[in-house]
N, C-alpha and C positions, 0 to 999 in steps of 0.2 A: 780308395779304388785300385785294383792290381791291372797295372801296366800302366800307369799314369801315363800314356802318350807324351807330350806336351813338354814334362819335367824330365824325360827319360831324354830327351833328346835335347834338350837343355844345354846336355850340358856338355855340348859340341861350340858352343856358344858363338852361332850362326845365325844371320838373320832370318835363316826361312823358319828356325825354331818359334819364331814371335808369334807366327801366324796360325801354329796350333793351340795359342795358350789359350783360359775363359776368353778376355776378353774380345782375341780377335772373331771365334766362333759366336759372340752373341753381335757384336759388329757387323757380321756375315749374315746372320740373321734377320737384324732390322735392318738393313739396307735390300733383303729381298720383299721389306714386308709381312717380317710375320708376325705376330703377335700372341704373346702365350703368359700366362700365369705362372706365377715359382712353386713346384711342384716339384716332386720325389725324381720325377723323370722329363725335369726342361731341356731347353737344345743342349745344353755343353755335356749331359751326363748322355743323354741320349747319343751325340755323333761319338764323346769317344768310346760308349759301347759299341757303336758301328762298327770304331777300329779295330777293335777287340773279336766283335764277330768275324772278319776280315782275316787276321794275324791270323786265327784260330782256323784257316780253309772255309770261312764262310759259314759258322756252323748253323745248327737251327736255333729259330729264336729262344725255347725252351731253355736251351744252355748258356745264352750269354748273360744272364743275371747272375748267376753262379759264375761265372769268370767276372765280373764287375765286383763281384760281394755287394747287388741290390739286393735288399730282400722286395722283390715284385715280384709279379706273372714276367713267363715270358709273354703273354698276348699284352700284356701292357707294353713292354717295350715296345713290340711291333708297332702295338697304336701309334706311341710317341716314332719311331721311326715313319711312320706314316704321313705322320704332322710336320718332320722336319721338311723345307722346304726345298725344291732339285736346285736353285739356283742361290741359295744360301753353304750347300756342298760345291757346288761348283767353282762359287766366287775363292773358296777356301781351296780348291783345288788349284785354282788360276794363277793367285799370289804366294800360294808355295811352292806350285815349280816354277812361278819368274825369277822368287829369293834364290832358288836352287840353281835352276841355269848360270845370275849372275856366277854362282859362286863355283861353277865349275866350266868358266868359260873359257880357258885356256887348255884344256883337259883333253888331251886328245889328239894333238891340232896334225895338221897332215900337209906338210908345207906352204908354212902355214896358215892354211884355210880350218876353219870347223868343218865338220860331217856331221852330215845328217842323214838316217836311214827311213825311206818310205817305204809301206805296205801297206798288203789287205790279208784282213782275216775276216773272223768270224768267230760267233760264238750259239748257243741255241739255249732255251727258256723255256720256263711250263708250256703246256701245251690249252692256254685260255684262248675265246675268242678276240678281246681286244689284241693280244699279240698275234696272235694269227691274220689279222687285219694289215694289224702295221707294218710289220716285215714280213710273215708270207714265209713260205717253207720251202727245203728243198723242190727241185723239179721233177719229175716222174714218182712223187709220193704219195696216195690214195689221198681224198681229203680223211683226218682224221686216224689218218695214221701213219700223221711225221709230227713235230717239234716248229714253233718259230724260232728262225735262225735270222742273225740280225746280221749286217753286212760293215765292217767297220775299216775307217784307212785310219794310219798309227804312223805319226815321229818321230821318231826318237833320236837326241841326241848322241853318237858313237861312243864319246870319249867317257861317256857315263852311265851309258847307258837312261836317260831318263824319259820319260813318255813328256814331251813337249808339248801333242796335243794329237787328241784322237775324234773322230766324225764316226757317230753311227746312223745309220740310213737302214733301208732294207734292203733285204735279201740280190734282188737282182737289182743291183747296181751298181755302175761302173764306176770303174777307182778311180778313173780322171773326174766326174764329177764332181769331187772337191776337194780336188786337188791344190786350187787355185784357194782355197779358205786356208789350203797350210803355206800359204809362197811370207804371207806378216809375220809365221811366227821368226823367217830369215832373215838376214843383214846382207848388204851388198859385200860380195866375194864368199860368201858361203857354201859349198858345194854339196850338191843332194845328189845320193846314193838308188837307185829302186831296179827292178828288172822290166823285162821289154813293156811290159803298164805303160811305163812312164814316159815310152820313148820318141812318142807321138811329136810332128809338128807343132799338133798348138800347146803343149805342156814346155819343148822346148824353148820356144819363142816368148813365150810365158818368163820361165825364168829368164832372159835373157832384157825382156825387160825391167827388171830388174835387175841388174846388174849382179845376178846369181850364177850360179855353175852347174853342171849337171853332169853326170856319168853313169850311164845305160847302156845294159843290151840293150843292142838291136834287136828289131821286130823280125821273125820269120818272114816275115811277107817282102821285107827291105830287099831289093836288090842291091848288092853292093858288090863293086867291080873292083880291084885294086889297079886295073891295067892303067899308065899314064894316058892321057890327052884321048881314053876313051871316048865314042861317042854316048849319047844319052838325050834319054825322052822331056820332054821340058810339057807338064801337066796343061791342059786345055789349048793349046794348040796345033788342032786338027792331027793332021796326021804323023806330026809330027812327037805328036806325046801319048801315041796311039799304037807303040811298037814295043812288043811283046818283047821281055827277056834283058831290055835296055833301064840301066839304072836310072833311075830319075831325077840324078844329080850331076852336076857339072863340076869334071876334076879339073880343081884347081892348081894344087903342088903337092907334092912325095914329104912327108916327115918321116923316111925311111923302110924296112920292108915293113907290106902289112902295112902303113902307115900313111895316111894322107888326108888334105884337108879337100874338103870338098865341099860345093854352092847348094843347096835343098832349096828348093822350090814350090811354092804355097799352096797345097792342094786344091782340085776344083772343090771336092767334096767339102760342105761343112759338117764337121762330127757333129753329133749331134749333144755335145754336154758343154758346146757354147751357142750362145748365140750368130747369125749371119753381122749384125752387128760387130763382135767381139772380133767373129771370124776377119772382117773384111779393117781392121784396126791393127793387124798384125803385118811386120813383114811380110813383102813379097816373098826375101829371099833371104837364107840364114847360113853364116858360115861355118863348117863341122866338122869335126876331124872323125875317122871314122877307121880303126884300129882291130887287128884279130891278132890272135897270141894260144899259143900252146900254154892247156894244163900238162905239167909234167909228173906231179908229186901221189901217188895212188891214195885212192880214195873218194877220187870226184866224179861223179857220171858224165860230166861234158868234159873233154880234151880239148876242144876248139869254143873260143868266146871270142863272137864280134861285139865293139863296145863302139858306144858313140860319144861321143862329151864338146864341152864349147871348151875348153880347156888343149886352146892351137898352139901355144907354145911348145915344140918340142925338145927343146933346153930346157927351160924351168919343171914341163911336166914331160917325162921318160914313159915310153911306154911300158915299160919296168911298173914304174911308179904307181902308174895308173890303173897296171895289171891286180897289184896290192893293194890297191885303194879299194877295188871295186872287189875284191876279195871281202872286204871289211863288213861287206853287204850282210852278209849272212847272219852278223853283229844283231839284224832287228830277230833273226828267228829264235836265238837265245835265250830274248826279252819277250817274246811271246811264247815260247814258253815255260820261263818261267812262272808269267801270266797267269795260260791258262790251263797249267796241270799243277805246277811247283804249290800256286799259291789258290786251286779249283776256281779259276771261270771260268773255264768253258761251260759249264753250266749256270743258267744263273737261276735263283728262284720265284723273285716277287713274278706277281700275277698281273702287275699293270704296268703299262711301259714306262710312267714318271717312276713308276719302281725300279724298274730294269737298268736307265740311265741314273739312277742313285746309284744301285749296284755298282755300277761300272765305273762309273764317279770314284767313289769307296774305293775300289780294289785301285786303279788308275795311283790314289792318294797312298793307298799303304805302299804299292810298289816302290813309287820312287820315296819314299823315306827307309826303305830296304835299301835303295842304288848309296842312298848317303850316307849309310852306317859303310854298305859295301868298301867304298869311294874314303870313308874316315879310317879304316881297321888295313884297306892298301900302304894309306901313305904312314900309317906310323909300323907298318910290316915291314916296307919297303920292297912290296913286288906290285904289276901289272894288277889294276881291280880287274882281270879277269881270272885273275888267280885266286881267288877270294872265293869261298863259296858262297852263291846265296842265300840255299834253305837253311845256313850256319846262323850268317845274318836275321833270317826269319825270325828262325827259334828264340835267339837272344833278344830279338823286336819286342816278340809275344810276352816271354818271361820274366825279364828283366823288370826290376822296383826298381822305384825311383831311388835315386842317389849312386847306380850300380855306373860301374867305371866300365868300358867296352871291350875286353876283354881279347887276345888273337883270338883272332878267327880259323877257321879251316881253311888252310891253302890248300889248293887243286894240284894235282900233277899235271907237269906240263908233257904233252903227249903232241906232239906232230905231225901229222901224215897218219895219224889215228884210223882204222877201217871198222866202220860199223856197220852190218850191212843191216836194211832197216823191216824189220821184220820181229814178228811178234814169237816167243817161246811157249806161252802159255797159253794153251789152248782157251776159245771163249765157250759161253752155255752153249750147245747146240739143242738153238729151240729155233722155231723157223723165224722168220721178219713178217711182220705187219703187215699184213698187203687189204685187207678190210677194216671199218671203222670198230672200236671194240663191243659197241650195241650188235652189231651185225653176227659177230663171232661167238656174243654171248647168245644171241637166240640161234643160231647154227644149232651148237649147245646142246639147249632146251629141246630142241628138235630131234638129235638123237636121241638124248635121252628117254625122250616119249615114246620114238620108236621104236626101243630096247625093249 
């Protein structure tokens, strides 16, 4: 079979490659309770063909047998793919990622800590009643005029770019509703980087209960005042808690210019993503560090950034280092771009919820495989992993034959401070946006034809 994935990656002699061998695929299917007859398209062959399909940009099922050198129809492959249990594919992804994470454990450490990035995103899919009911579509679109869109929360290891865990849910889902499920993937001392959505009291408290650290952008509604010994309001304390314009935190000490340690008070209102019992079990106060800095480099839209962090020691964690760490949060945007644009995951093709989940699982598995290729090439070529072309690694993995040695991959130019406007040069087709269901528009066209 062209592109025998397991045998290609086996040349790296790493434990993670064993999880894609034939025996590992069979074992995962058996553990999922899957029963099958030995045939041309058994679980092993089907999983490998599924990997090839994703590697080549999620091509049509009709083309996959040609890629794999199989004398079967695209319909037969599609049926065989439908028989694969979702649980087996998720097991393969989980086991591979666990082994990969162990191999890259000390890659990209920051002041002795592992960095993890968290962010939300979304992807579109085919317009079917099942997918519409399960995921929903963006607001402002009439029924029948939009496509189902899923919300997903991703956790990425900074040093390697591996997706550690992804949670998929309906479009109108708060990013914080699934964040607690990400915490078991981390270990004490790990640092989580996120945007404003993750800087809430509840999330920071849950991190601290697990001895985890966080660096987050301060929410726009949070009142921060760097005046020493300034007055403050206390939530739930009558008039003292209802003074507009005052911070809801107590000033403790200064850690430098525009850098301070404060004590947060637990808000009275229970957030929708936590139960009242879980909220009451959180600490009544938290010690948090607030800091503000200015970005002097060109190319950034925001000049002033205010951060919150649980790393309180200004000697071990200077403001400059915290700003540098938060700047690495944008790495997750590159990972999402490669997954959704380079690998063409922005629009999934399956027509059922389980089918969409299977597609997403295989996309994540292939992405992590490519990341391991990038890391191996970076080590051999003596450059940072971010300098190795993801596209070149993807193409090599898609076209390499069993036994092919990993060649030198393309090294990207180092262009710090590069300015690129967020605009499109190529104009889209000048067609109006669909605002009525297709059946209604067809009837209107027929009525116009009859009237003429």
